[in-house]
N, C-alpha and C positions, 0 to 999 in steps of 0.2 A: 481923401485916400492918399493923395500924393505925399503929404507930410508924413503919413504913417509909413509909407514905403521908404522914404528917405531916412526916418528914424530907425526903421528895421535894418536898413542897409548899413547905417552907421554902427549900430549895435553888432551886427554880424561881422563887420570889418574889425571892430575893437576886440571881439571875442577871438577872431582869427589871429590877430596880432598877439594877444595874450597867450593863446594856445601855442604859438610858435616860439615864444620866449623859452630859453633853456631853464629847466627846473634845477634850482640849486639845492644840493643836499644840506641837511642840517649840520651845523658845526659839530664835530666830534667832541665828546666830553674829554676834559684833560685827563692825562694818565696819572692818576694819583698814586703815591706810595702810601698805601693804607693797610699794610699788613702788620705794622708795629707802631707804637706810640709811647713816648716817655715824657713825663711832666714832673718837674722838680720846682718846689716853692722854696726859695732861698734868698735871703738878703733883700726882701721887698721886691723880688722879681719872680716871675714865673718863666722857667725855661722849658721849651717844648722841642721835641725831636721826633722825627719819623724815620730814623735810620739808626740801627744798633751801633755801628762803628762810630758815628758822630757822637752818640750818647756816651759810649765808652771813653772816647777822647775827653769829653766834658767831665766825666767822673774822675779821670786821672789828672787833668790840668785845671779844671774849674772854668775853662774857656772853650770857645768854639771859634775857629778862624773865620767862618762866614756866618752871617746872621741877618735876620730881619727883625727890627725892633719896633714895638708899638709902645710908646711912652704913655703911662697912665691908663692903659687899656684893660688891665685886669679887673676882676670884680671889686677889689678894694683899692683901686687906683694903682696897682702894681704895674711895673713895666713888664711887658711880655716880650721875651726874646726867643725867636725861633731859630734854633741851630740848623744850619743848612750844610748840605754837601756841596762840594765845589761845583758840581753839575747843576745844582739848584739856583746858584746865585744869579743867573741870567733869566730865570723863569719869572713869570708874573706871579703875584701873590696868590691869585685864584688857582694856580696850577700846582701849588704845594700841598702835599698830603697832610702834613702836620697842621698847617693853617686850616685846611678844610675840616679836619677832625676837631681841632680846638674850637672852631667857630660853629660846629654842628652842621656844616654844609656838605660833609662827606661821611660815608659809612665805612667802617672797617670791613675787611673781607670776611666771608662766611666761615672759612676754615683756616686753621693755622694762624689765627690772629693772636697778638700778644701786646699787652699794654701795662704800663706802670704809672701810677700817680703818687708822688711823694709829697705830702703836705708838710713835712718837717717833723711830724709826730708819728705818722702812720704811712706805710707804703702799701697801696692797694695794687694788687696784681690781677690781671684779667687774661683769660684765654678765649673769651667769647665777646665778639663785637657788640652784640645786642646788650649784654650786661654792662659793657663799657659805656655805651650810648645812654643807657638808663641812668647809670651813675653820674655821667656828665650833665644830665638834665635834672638831677636832683631826685630821681626816683629811687626808692629804697631797694637795694639788692639783698634779698633775704637769706641767700645761701652763701655762707662764708666759712673759711677755715682760718683761725686766728692764732698767731704765735706772738704773745706779748714779749717784747724785748728781743725778738728774733731777727731784727734788721741789722745791717752792717754797723750802724752807730747806735744800736739799742732801740730803734724804732719798732713799733708794733707792726707786724706783717699781717695783712688782711688779704687772703686769697679769695677772690670773688668767684663763686661756683655756679654752674648751671644746676637746675633742679635734678637733672639726670646724674650729675656727679656729686651731689650733696652728701652722699653717705660714705664717702671715703676721703682719705688724705690726698691732696692734690700733688702727688709726687712729681709729675711731669712739670707742673708750674714751678714748684720749688727748685727743681734742677735747672730749669731755664733761667730763673732769677739768679741762682748762684753762678751759672755759666757766664752771664753777662758781667759779673764782677771778677771773674778769673783773669789773672794777668795775661 
């Protein structure tokens, strides 16, 4: 019995020590910028942006002042270039919304999401994060509004629609696309 009491006392002491340790809160998830996403395939590179002003700067100059580069990381060994805002350059890769969306580790916001993927021949435009995620993972997005040759350089425009919006022209998406290209 004596050894049982000692074992029980040791167990009680260790439980008491553990119970008195401060409980650490889980780490907060990084604050992603996941309300918009832009991807451009050009010159054997894939350019990715999660900020409209950085993307517009790229459209006008072909460059971005701050970037994160992954050489040979694209699906066909393209270099992937993430265009960054000045405030993003000190962040860890895992804290960048564009990286999270590209890698499939972050989801776009539920409402007011906007994305473009320009593969050089077609520009896909999204206003629904679920459709965007399905597209990125290779799932067919069945509801579309297409304008052949309607892009800025003659690309085919493909506006990916939700089932709810499938029966009408996506005027809001078209206007948002045009507004991004306005000077």
